[in-house]
Backbone as JSON Lines, residues from 0, in Angstrom:
{"i":0,"aa":"I","n":[206.2,2.79,115.39],"ca":[206.74,2.84,114.14],"c":[206.51,4.19,113.72]}
{"i":1,"aa":"N","n":[205.05,4.53,113.43],"ca":[204.54,5.8,112.91],"c":[205.18,6.92,113.44]}
{"i":2,"aa":"A","n":[205.59,7.09,114.91],"ca":[205.99,8.21,115.77],"c":[207.61,8.37,115.08]}
{"i":3,"aa":"L","n":[208.37,7.29,114.93],"ca":[209.56,7.19,114.64],"c":[209.8,7.75,113.05]}
{"i":4,"aa":"M","n":[208.9,6.96,112.23],"ca":[208.7,7.41,110.83],"c":[208.36,8.91,110.6]}
{"i":5,"aa":"A","n":[207.43,9.45,111.43],"ca":[207.14,11.02,111.43],"c":[208.36,11.55,111.7]}
{"i":6,"aa":"R","n":[209.3,11.31,112.3],"ca":[210.56,12.2,112.48],"c":[211.72,11.67,111.54]}
{"i":7,"aa":"G","n":[211.24,11.13,110.67],"ca":[212.23,10.86,109.4],"c":[213.13,9.67,109.69]}
{"i":8,"aa":"C","n":[212.59,8.87,110.65],"ca":[213.39,7.43,110.9],"c":[213.06,6.3,109.68]}
{"i":9,"aa":"R","n":[214.07,5.6,109.33],"ca":[213.74,4.47,108.52],"c":[213.67,3.2,109.6]}
{"i":10,"aa":"V","n":[212.58,2.51,109.52],"ca":[212.4,1.46,110.67],"c":[212.61,0.03,110.0]}
{"i":11,"aa":"T","n":[213.04,-0.75,110.55],"ca":[213.28,-2.05,110.29],"c":[212.72,-2.85,111.32]}
{"i":12,"aa":"V","n":[211.72,-3.92,111.04],"ca":[211.08,-4.46,112.28],"c":[211.77,-5.79,112.25]}
{"i":13,"aa":"V","n":[212.25,-6.6,113.39],"ca":[212.67,-7.76,113.32],"c":[211.8,-8.54,114.48]}
{"i":14,"aa":"P","n":[211.72,-9.95,114.4],"ca":[211.09,-10.67,115.51],"c":[211.84,-10.6,116.77]}
{"i":15,"aa":"A","n":[210.79,-10.66,117.69],"ca":[211.3,-10.94,119.19],"c":[212.37,-11.83,119.47]}
{"i":16,"aa":"S","n":[212.41,-12.9,118.51],"ca":[213.3,-13.94,118.66],"c":[214.8,-13.71,118.3]}
{"i":17,"aa":"Y","n":[214.77,-12.71,117.76],"ca":[216.09,-12.26,117.07],"c":[217.39,-12.36,118.16]}
{"i":18,"aa":"T","n":[218.45,-12.66,118.06],"ca":[219.35,-12.39,118.73],"c":[220.06,-11.2,118.74]}
{"i":19,"aa":"E","n":[221.08,-10.84,119.47],"ca":[221.82,-9.45,119.67],"c":[222.63,-9.41,118.26]}
{"i":20,"aa":"K","n":[223.05,-10.58,117.87],"ca":[223.98,-10.71,116.9],"c":[223.05,-10.35,115.41]}
{"i":21,"aa":"E","n":[222.05,-11.08,115.42],"ca":[221.1,-10.92,114.25],"c":[220.79,-9.57,114.25]}
{"i":22,"aa":"I","n":[220.48,-8.86,115.41],"ca":[219.8,-7.35,115.29],"c":[221.05,-6.69,114.83]}
{"i":23,"aa":"M","n":[222.18,-6.71,115.32],"ca":[223.49,-5.88,114.85],"c":[223.8,-6.02,113.54]}
{"i":24,"aa":"E","n":[223.37,-7.13,112.78],"ca":[223.65,-7.49,111.34],"c":[222.95,-6.49,110.62]}
{"i":25,"aa":"T","n":[221.92,-6.07,111.14],"ca":[221.13,-5.27,110.31],"c":[221.52,-3.58,110.34]}
{"i":26,"aa":"K","n":[222.64,-3.59,111.05],"ca":[223.49,-2.22,111.2],"c":[222.45,-1.06,111.73]}
{"i":27,"aa":"P","n":[221.89,-1.28,112.79],"ca":[220.94,-0.18,113.48],"c":[221.8,0.91,113.94]}
{"i":28,"aa":"D","n":[220.98,2.11,113.74],"ca":[221.45,3.4,114.31],"c":[221.18,3.31,115.89]}
{"i":29,"aa":"A","n":[219.92,2.63,116.18],"ca":[219.29,2.67,117.36],"c":[218.56,1.25,117.61]}
{"i":30,"aa":"V","n":[217.94,1.13,118.47],"ca":[216.8,0.04,118.81],"c":[215.72,0.36,119.54]}
{"i":31,"aa":"V","n":[214.69,-0.06,119.16],"ca":[213.59,0.27,120.09],"c":[212.73,-1.06,120.51]}
{"i":32,"aa":"L","n":[212.45,-1.28,121.57],"ca":[212.01,-2.31,122.22],"c":[210.39,-2.03,122.58]}
{"i":33,"aa":"C","n":[209.55,-2.41,121.65],"ca":[208.16,-1.97,121.96],"c":[207.34,-2.63,122.63]}
{"i":34,"aa":"G","n":[206.1,-2.47,122.92],"ca":[205.23,-3.03,123.71],"c":[204.8,-4.41,123.12]}
{"i":35,"aa":"G","n":[204.15,-5.29,123.7],"ca":[203.79,-6.62,123.3],"c":[202.86,-7.11,124.19]}
{"i":36,"aa":"A","n":[202.5,-8.42,124.24],"ca":[201.67,-9.28,125.2],"c":[202.39,-9.39,126.44]}
{"i":37,"aa":"G","n":[203.39,-9.13,126.47],"ca":[204.05,-9.05,128.02],"c":[204.65,-10.49,128.49]}
{"i":38,"aa":"L","n":[205.02,-10.43,129.71],"ca":[205.61,-11.75,130.44],"c":[204.91,-13.02,130.3]}
{"i":39,"aa":"E","n":[203.44,-12.78,130.49],"ca":[202.55,-14.21,130.59],"c":[202.75,-14.67,129.39]}
{"i":40,"aa":"A","n":[202.49,-13.8,128.15],"ca":[202.34,-14.46,126.75],"c":[203.94,-15.0,126.5]}
{"i":41,"aa":"L","n":[204.88,-14.38,126.99],"ca":[206.4,-14.84,126.34],"c":[206.46,-16.18,126.98]}
{"i":42,"aa":"R","n":[206.07,-16.24,128.31],"ca":[205.96,-17.69,128.93],"c":[205.05,-18.73,128.43]}
{"i":43,"aa":"T","n":[203.88,-18.18,127.87],"ca":[202.97,-19.14,127.3],"c":[203.33,-19.54,125.87]}
{"i":44,"aa":"D","n":[203.25,-18.61,125.14],"ca":[203.58,-18.68,123.74],"c":[204.87,-19.2,123.23]}
{"i":45,"aa":"Y","n":[205.87,-18.97,124.09],"ca":[207.13,-19.48,123.82],"c":[207.56,-20.83,124.73]}
{"i":46,"aa":"A","n":[206.55,-21.34,125.11],"ca":[206.76,-22.5,126.07],"c":[207.55,-23.81,125.65]}
{"i":47,"aa":"Q","n":[207.68,-23.89,124.24],"ca":[208.58,-24.79,123.8],"c":[210.02,-24.2,123.64]}
{"i":48,"aa":"K","n":[210.19,-23.0,123.74],"ca":[211.49,-22.33,124.22],"c":[211.74,-22.31,125.82]}
{"i":49,"aa":"E","n":[212.4,-23.4,126.37],"ca":[212.45,-23.41,127.82],"c":[212.8,-21.92,128.29]}
{"i":50,"aa":"N","n":[213.94,-21.42,127.7],"ca":[214.25,-20.19,128.46],"c":[214.21,-19.03,127.77]}
{"i":51,"aa":"A","n":[212.95,-18.69,127.23],"ca":[212.63,-17.64,126.23],"c":[212.77,-16.07,127.06]}
{"i":52,"aa":"I","n":[212.33,-16.21,128.34],"ca":[212.62,-14.94,129.27],"c":[214.15,-14.68,129.38]}
{"i":53,"aa":"D","n":[214.81,-15.7,129.64],"ca":[216.4,-15.6,129.95],"c":[216.95,-15.12,128.55]}
{"i":54,"aa":"A","n":[216.58,-15.88,127.46],"ca":[216.99,-15.37,126.08],"c":[216.96,-13.92,125.84]}
{"i":55,"aa":"A","n":[215.56,-13.45,126.06],"ca":[215.42,-12.13,125.8],"c":[216.03,-11.21,126.55]}
{"i":56,"aa":"Q","n":[216.28,-11.6,127.84],"ca":[217.01,-10.78,128.77],"c":[218.36,-10.63,128.46]}
{"i":57,"aa":"E","n":[219.06,-11.67,127.86],"ca":[220.5,-11.77,127.37],"c":[220.54,-10.91,126.19]}
{"i":58,"aa":"T","n":[219.72,-11.03,125.37],"ca":[219.77,-10.28,124.21],"c":[219.74,-8.75,124.45]}
{"i":59,"aa":"V","n":[218.62,-8.42,125.19],"ca":[218.54,-7.13,125.63],"c":[219.87,-6.39,126.42]}
{"i":60,"aa":"A","n":[220.35,-7.19,127.32],"ca":[221.57,-6.63,128.03],"c":[222.83,-6.54,126.95]}
{"i":61,"aa":"A","n":[222.94,-7.59,126.06],"ca":[224.06,-7.29,125.23],"c":[223.76,-6.0,124.31]}
{"i":62,"aa":"L","n":[222.33,-5.63,123.85],"ca":[222.32,-4.59,123.14],"c":[222.33,-3.21,123.98]}
{"i":63,"aa":"M","n":[222.13,-3.18,125.18],"ca":[222.27,-2.13,125.94],"c":[223.71,-1.77,126.31]}
{"i":64,"aa":"K","n":[224.51,-2.96,126.21],"ca":[225.88,-2.57,126.63],"c":[226.69,-2.23,125.36]}
{"i":65,"aa":"S","n":[225.82,-2.5,123.97],"ca":[226.75,-2.39,122.87],"c":[227.18,-0.97,122.25]}
{"i":66,"aa":"G","n":[226.59,0.1,122.96],"ca":[226.81,1.5,122.74],"c":[225.76,1.99,121.83]}
{"i":67,"aa":"V","n":[224.89,1.03,121.23],"ca":[223.64,1.52,120.26],"c":[222.6,2.04,121.37]}
{"i":68,"aa":"P","n":[222.14,3.02,121.03],"ca":[220.83,3.74,121.75],"c":[219.8,2.81,121.81]}
{"i":69,"aa":"V","n":[219.22,2.54,122.82],"ca":[218.07,1.44,123.08],"c":[216.98,2.28,123.85]}
{"i":70,"aa":"L","n":[215.86,2.4,123.4],"ca":[214.58,2.95,123.94],"c":[213.63,1.59,124.15]}
{"i":71,"aa":"G","n":[213.16,1.45,125.48],"ca":[211.93,0.41,125.69],"c":[210.88,1.25,126.06]}
{"i":72,"aa":"I","n":[209.71,0.67,125.49],"ca":[208.31,1.2,125.68],"c":[207.46,-0.05,126.16]}
{"i":73,"aa":"D","n":[206.78,0.28,127.11],"ca":[205.72,-0.78,127.65],"c":[206.49,-2.03,128.08]}
{"i":74,"aa":"F","n":[206.21,-3.22,127.4],"ca":[206.94,-4.43,127.72],"c":[208.38,-4.21,127.34]}
{"i":75,"aa":"G","n":[208.89,-3.31,126.57],"ca":[210.39,-3.03,126.59],"c":[210.79,-2.6,127.62]}
{"i":76,"aa":"H","n":[209.91,-1.74,128.51],"ca":[210.61,-1.06,129.88],"c":[210.87,-2.17,130.72]}
{"i":77,"aa":"Q","n":[209.93,-3.15,130.6],"ca":[210.01,-4.2,131.71],"c":[211.28,-5.13,131.47]}
{"i":78,"aa":"I","n":[211.39,-5.41,130.1],"ca":[212.53,-6.33,129.66],"c":[213.92,-5.9,130.07]}
{"i":79,"aa":"M","n":[213.99,-4.57,129.73],"ca":[215.14,-3.83,130.06],"c":[215.53,-3.85,131.47]}
{"i":80,"aa":"A","n":[214.78,-3.64,132.32],"ca":[214.81,-3.78,133.81],"c":[215.25,-5.1,134.12]}
{"i":81,"aa":"L","n":[214.65,-5.99,133.63],"ca":[215.13,-7.32,134.06],"c":[216.56,-7.6,133.51]}
{"i":82,"aa":"A","n":[216.69,-7.36,132.25],"ca":[218.15,-7.47,131.69],"c":[219.48,-6.95,132.5]}
{"i":83,"aa":"M","n":[218.93,-5.89,133.3],"ca":[219.87,-5.14,134.05],"c":[219.75,-5.45,135.51]}
{"i":84,"aa":"D","n":[219.09,-6.69,135.7],"ca":[219.11,-7.29,137.18],"c":[218.09,-6.49,137.94]}
{"i":85,"aa":"G","n":[217.15,-5.91,137.34],"ca":[215.97,-5.27,138.35],"c":[214.92,-6.5,138.15]}
{"i":86,"aa":"S","n":[213.76,-6.16,138.82],"ca":[212.86,-7.38,139.02],"c":[211.35,-6.68,138.53]}
{"i":87,"aa":"V","n":[210.35,-7.54,138.05],"ca":[209.3,-7.3,137.53],"c":[208.19,-8.01,138.41]}
{"i":88,"aa":"E","n":[207.02,-7.33,139.05],"ca":[206.33,-7.84,139.57],"c":[204.71,-7.79,139.05]}
{"i":89,"aa":"K","n":[204.0,-8.78,139.2],"ca":[202.64,-8.73,138.64],"c":[201.67,-7.71,139.38]}
{"i":90,"aa":"M","n":[200.89,-7.14,139.05],"ca":[200.26,-6.05,139.66],"c":[198.7,-6.73,140.0]}
{"i":91,"aa":"H","n":[198.18,-6.3,140.93],"ca":[196.77,-6.75,141.54],"c":[195.89,-6.49,140.2]}
{"i":92,"aa":"C","n":[195.85,-5.27,139.83],"ca":[194.82,-4.73,138.69],"c":[195.46,-4.12,137.71]}
{"i":93,"aa":"G","n":[196.34,-3.72,137.63],"ca":[197.32,-3.19,136.34],"c":[196.7,-1.83,136.18]}
{"i":94,"aa":"H","n":[197.55,-1.38,135.34],"ca":[197.25,0.15,134.83],"c":[196.6,-0.08,133.51]}
{"i":95,"aa":"R","n":[195.52,0.56,133.24],"ca":[194.77,0.13,132.08],"c":[193.95,1.46,131.85]}
{"i":96,"aa":"G","n":[193.77,1.84,130.57],"ca":[193.08,3.13,130.1],"c":[193.97,4.17,129.54]}
{"i":97,"aa":"A","n":[193.0,5.32,129.13],"ca":[193.83,6.5,128.61],"c":[193.96,7.6,129.71]}
{"i":98,"aa":"N","n":[193.8,7.22,131.01],"ca":[193.9,8.3,131.73],"c":[194.51,8.07,133.2]}
{"i":99,"aa":"C","n":[195.92,7.59,132.89],"ca":[196.81,7.38,133.79],"c":[197.95,8.43,134.04]}
{"i":100,"aa":"P","n":[197.83,8.91,135.33],"ca":[198.67,10.09,135.63],"c":[200.04,9.61,135.65]}
{"i":101,"aa":"V","n":[201.13,10.42,135.01],"ca":[202.72,10.04,135.24],"c":[203.19,11.47,135.41]}
{"i":102,"aa":"T","n":[204.03,11.32,136.69],"ca":[204.92,12.6,136.73],"c":[206.23,12.35,136.41]}
{"i":103,"aa":"E","n":[206.85,13.26,135.43],"ca":[208.24,13.32,135.13],"c":[208.83,13.86,136.2]}
{"i":104,"aa":"I","n":[209.82,13.26,136.83],"ca":[210.7,13.7,137.83],"c":[211.51,14.75,137.76]}
{"i":105,"aa":"A","n":[212.12,15.05,136.49],"ca":[213.06,16.2,136.44],"c":[212.32,17.59,136.52]}
{"i":106,"aa":"S","n":[210.98,17.45,135.68],"ca":[210.4,18.64,135.47],"c":[209.3,18.83,136.49]}
{"i":107,"aa":"G","n":[208.88,17.75,137.21],"ca":[207.71,17.56,138.29],"c":[206.64,17.78,137.65]}
{"i":108,"aa":"R","n":[206.53,17.8,136.31],"ca":[205.04,17.87,135.5],"c":[204.47,16.43,135.56]}
{"i":109,"aa":"T","n":[203.07,16.57,135.58],"ca":[202.28,15.35,135.52],"c":[201.63,15.47,134.16]}
{"i":110,"aa":"F","n":[201.51,14.1,133.5],"ca":[200.65,13.96,132.11],"c":[199.81,12.9,132.32]}
{"i":111,"aa":"I","n":[198.98,13.05,131.4],"ca":[197.87,11.94,131.35],"c":[198.35,10.92,130.48]}
{"i":112,"aa":"T","n":[198.5,9.61,130.41],"ca":[199.13,8.9,129.58],"c":[198.15,7.59,129.34]}
{"i":113,"aa":"S","n":[198.33,6.9,128.29],"ca":[197.68,5.46,127.86],"c":[198.57,4.46,128.5]}
{"i":114,"aa":"Q","n":[197.9,3.67,128.99],"ca":[198.53,2.52,129.34],"c":[197.72,1.26,129.41]}
{"i":115,"aa":"N","n":[198.52,-0.09,129.28],"ca":[197.73,-1.24,129.28],"c":[198.65,-2.46,129.78]}
{"i":116,"aa":"H","n":[198.89,-2.43,130.96],"ca":[200.04,-3.37,131.26],"c":[199.5,-3.9,132.87]}
{"i":117,"aa":"G","n":[200.12,-5.37,133.25],"ca":[199.82,-5.67,134.56],"c":[200.86,-6.04,135.36]}
{"i":118,"aa":"Y","n":[202.22,-5.47,134.87],"ca":[203.46,-5.66,135.5],"c":[203.88,-4.46,135.91]}
{"i":119,"aa":"I","n":[204.74,-4.27,136.67],"ca":[205.57,-3.06,137.02],"c":[207.1,-3.45,137.43]}
{"i":120,"aa":"V","n":[207.97,-2.68,137.15],"ca":[209.12,-2.6,137.6],"c":[209.26,-2.6,139.08]}
{"i":121,"aa":"K","n":[209.69,-3.53,139.95],"ca":[209.49,-3.55,141.35],"c":[210.98,-2.98,141.79]}
{"i":122,"aa":"D","n":[212.03,-3.72,141.64],"ca":[213.33,-3.63,142.18],"c":[213.91,-2.71,140.9]}
{"i":123,"aa":"I","n":[214.48,-1.59,141.12],"ca":[215.39,-0.72,140.03],"c":[216.55,-1.13,140.13]}
{"i":124,"aa":"P","n":[216.86,-1.57,138.67],"ca":[218.51,-1.84,138.76],"c":[219.25,-0.97,139.09]}
{"i":125,"aa":"A","n":[220.49,-1.43,139.62],"ca":[221.57,-0.41,140.1],"c":[221.94,0.65,139.15]}
{"i":126,"aa":"S","n":[221.98,0.25,137.79],"ca":[222.36,0.87,136.63],"c":[221.43,1.88,136.31]}
{"i":127,"aa":"A","n":[220.38,1.89,136.59],"ca":[219.36,3.04,136.44],"c":[218.9,4.24,137.39]}
{"i":128,"aa":"V","n":[218.28,5.06,136.87],"ca":[217.7,6.0,137.66],"c":[216.03,6.17,137.01]}
{"i":129,"aa":"V","n":[215.26,6.37,138.14],"ca":[213.81,6.51,137.93],"c":[213.56,7.8,137.37]}
{"i":130,"aa":"S","n":[213.0,7.91,136.19],"ca":[212.75,9.24,135.5],"c":[211.27,9.51,135.51]}
{"i":131,"aa":"H","n":[210.43,8.47,135.71],"ca":[208.96,9.03,135.74],"c":[208.32,7.82,136.74]}
{"i":132,"aa":"V","n":[207.07,8.52,137.42],"ca":[206.48,7.58,138.71],"c":[204.85,7.7,138.18]}
{"i":133,"aa":"N","n":[204.18,6.88,138.54],"ca":[203.02,6.75,138.45],"c":[202.31,7.7,139.68]}
{"i":134,"aa":"S","n":[201.65,8.76,139.04],"ca":[201.25,9.89,139.98],"c":[200.29,9.27,141.43]}
{"i":135,"aa":"N","n":[199.57,8.09,141.02],"ca":[198.79,7.57,141.99],"c":[199.27,6.47,142.84]}
{"i":136,"aa":"D","n":[200.05,5.66,142.52],"ca":[200.59,4.53,143.15],"c":[202.14,4.6,143.41]}
{"i":137,"aa":"K","n":[202.64,5.67,142.67],"ca":[204.29,5.91,142.77],"c":[205.07,4.76,142.32]}
{"i":138,"aa":"T","n":[204.47,3.9,141.39],"ca":[205.2,2.99,140.63],"c":[206.25,3.4,139.65]}
{"i":139,"aa":"C","n":[207.16,2.78,139.14],"ca":[208.07,3.23,138.36],"c":[207.45,3.15,136.96]}
{"i":140,"aa":"E","n":[207.61,4.13,136.3],"ca":[207.1,4.36,135.1],"c":[208.11,4.78,133.97]}
{"i":141,"aa":"G","n":[209.35,5.07,134.3],"ca":[210.52,5.16,133.37],"c":[211.69,5.29,133.97]}
{"i":142,"aa":"L","n":[212.79,4.81,133.41],"ca":[214.1,4.62,133.71],"c":[214.99,5.21,132.67]}
{"i":143,"aa":"E","n":[216.12,5.7,133.34],"ca":[217.24,6.29,132.42],"c":[218.5,5.39,133.07]}
{"i":144,"aa":"Y","n":[219.22,5.05,132.02],"ca":[220.52,4.41,132.13],"c":[221.7,5.22,131.97]}
{"i":145,"aa":"P","n":[222.19,5.94,132.7],"ca":[222.99,6.97,132.64],"c":[224.59,6.53,131.91]}
{"i":146,"aa":"Q","n":[224.82,5.31,132.34],"ca":[226.17,4.81,131.71],"c":[226.0,4.14,130.25]}
{"i":147,"aa":"M","n":[224.88,4.13,129.87],"ca":[224.46,3.65,128.54],"c":[223.6,4.56,127.86]}
{"i":148,"aa":"K","n":[223.48,4.3,126.66],"ca":[222.5,5.13,125.92],"c":[221.12,4.37,125.71]}
{"i":149,"aa":"A","n":[220.53,4.47,126.91],"ca":[219.58,3.55,127.12],"c":[218.49,4.39,127.95]}
{"i":150,"aa":"M","n":[217.02,4.27,127.93],"ca":[215.96,4.79,128.35],"c":[214.77,3.91,128.11]}
{"i":151,"aa":"S","n":[213.88,4.22,129.18],"ca":[212.33,3.3,128.93],"c":[211.3,3.85,129.81]}
{"i":152,"aa":"V","n":[210.21,3.67,129.25],"ca":[208.94,3.91,129.77],"c":[208.1,2.98,129.62]}
{"i":153,"aa":"Q","n":[207.12,3.18,130.7],"ca":[206.11,1.97,130.85],"c":[204.86,2.43,129.95]}
{"i":154,"aa":"F","n":[204.57,3.72,129.91],"ca":[203.42,4.21,129.22],"c":[203.48,4.33,127.57]}
{"i":155,"aa":"I","n":[202.79,4.58,126.74],"ca":[202.77,4.61,125.51],"c":[202.94,6.02,124.99]}
{"i":156,"aa":"P","n":[204.12,6.57,124.65],"ca":[204.45,7.97,124.38],"c":[203.44,8.62,123.5]}
{"i":157,"aa":"E","n":[203.07,7.9,122.35],"ca":[202.32,8.71,121.41],"c":[200.84,8.77,121.78]}
{"i":158,"aa":"S","n":[200.28,8.06,122.71],"ca":[198.75,7.84,122.91],"c":[198.31,8.68,123.96]}
{"i":159,"aa":"E","n":[198.98,9.75,124.36],"ca":[198.51,10.68,125.47],"c":[197.24,11.33,125.11]}
{"i":160,"aa":"I","n":[196.39,11.82,125.96],"ca":[195.33,12.47,125.72],"c":[195.54,13.91,125.44]}
{"i":161,"aa":"G","n":[194.78,14.5,124.6],"ca":[195.28,15.94,124.41],"c":[196.33,16.2,123.44]}
{"i":162,"aa":"Q","n":[197.22,17.17,123.87],"ca":[198.46,17.69,123.36],"c":[199.53,16.57,123.42]}
{"i":163,"aa":"K","n":[200.27,16.39,122.53],"ca":[201.38,15.37,122.33],"c":[202.49,15.68,123.39]}
{"i":164,"aa":"N","n":[201.91,15.58,124.71],"ca":[203.01,15.99,125.92],"c":[204.07,15.26,125.9]}
{"i":165,"aa":"F","n":[204.01,13.83,125.72],"ca":[205.23,12.85,125.86],"c":[206.14,12.74,124.57]}
{"i":166,"aa":"D","n":[205.66,13.44,123.45],"ca":[206.62,13.33,122.29],"c":[208.09,13.65,122.54]}
{"i":167,"aa":"G","n":[208.15,14.25,123.65],"ca":[209.67,14.59,123.87],"c":[210.31,13.33,124.41]}
{"i":168,"aa":"I","n":[209.89,12.27,124.54],"ca":[210.57,10.83,124.84],"c":[211.3,10.65,123.69]}
{"i":169,"aa":"Y","n":[210.4,10.66,122.54],"ca":[211.34,10.29,121.09],"c":[212.45,11.31,120.78]}
{"i":170,"aa":"E","n":[212.23,12.48,121.09],"ca":[213.25,13.62,120.76],"c":[214.28,13.39,121.56]}
{"i":171,"aa":"R","n":[214.42,13.2,123.1],"ca":[215.43,12.99,123.55],"c":[216.08,11.74,123.33]}
{"i":172,"aa":"F","n":[215.45,10.46,122.76],"ca":[216.0,9.28,122.41],"c":[216.83,9.59,121.11]}
{"i":173,"aa":"L","n":[216.2,10.21,120.28],"ca":[216.76,10.44,118.84],"c":[217.99,11.48,119.27]}
{"i":174,"aa":"G","n":[217.9,12.2,120.26],"ca":[219.2,12.99,120.61],"c":[220.32,12.04,121.02]}
{"i":175,"aa":"M","n":[220.03,11.0,121.44],"ca":[221.0,9.79,121.74],"c":[221.82,9.23,120.66]}
{"i":176,"aa":"V","n":[220.95,9.18,119.51],"ca":[221.31,8.6,118.11],"c":[222.27,9.5,117.5]}
{"i":177,"aa":"K","n":[222.43,10.68,117.55],"ca":[223.16,11.62,116.86],"c":[224.6,11.52,117.19]}
């Protein structure tokens, strides 16, 4: 929220349970799916909602196909992949800490990122192109959806060590909004 507000964005926060229709009624210029407790919490916390993950995937798929720019961060990256028929897999140990190296494929540059997740995108959706990989284990750290105004990253762009190397993620995303 702070990273977007620092770039002049007005931010409206809605509950994760909102449908695509409810989100679109707010007339967003763009949608950001941010991090959260993840798949295990969604399965546990929303146990009373039998199909919580399916509902979230349906909402995200509709948003991605709506033409409104969508950015997924952390758990948002995973749910976007699931929404586009990719798969997500639980990791043995996860990526945790402020020292996770990520390579941007287009530039070949490697950055140190902050991460805290236990799942990875395993099967890349047919509609996506890998934009970032973990430099150690080569797992997917970022996806772009060329046929849509959509992109996602597994790491937290505003939490990297040292210079704000990955602030460019927000600029690229906001370029989709204009």
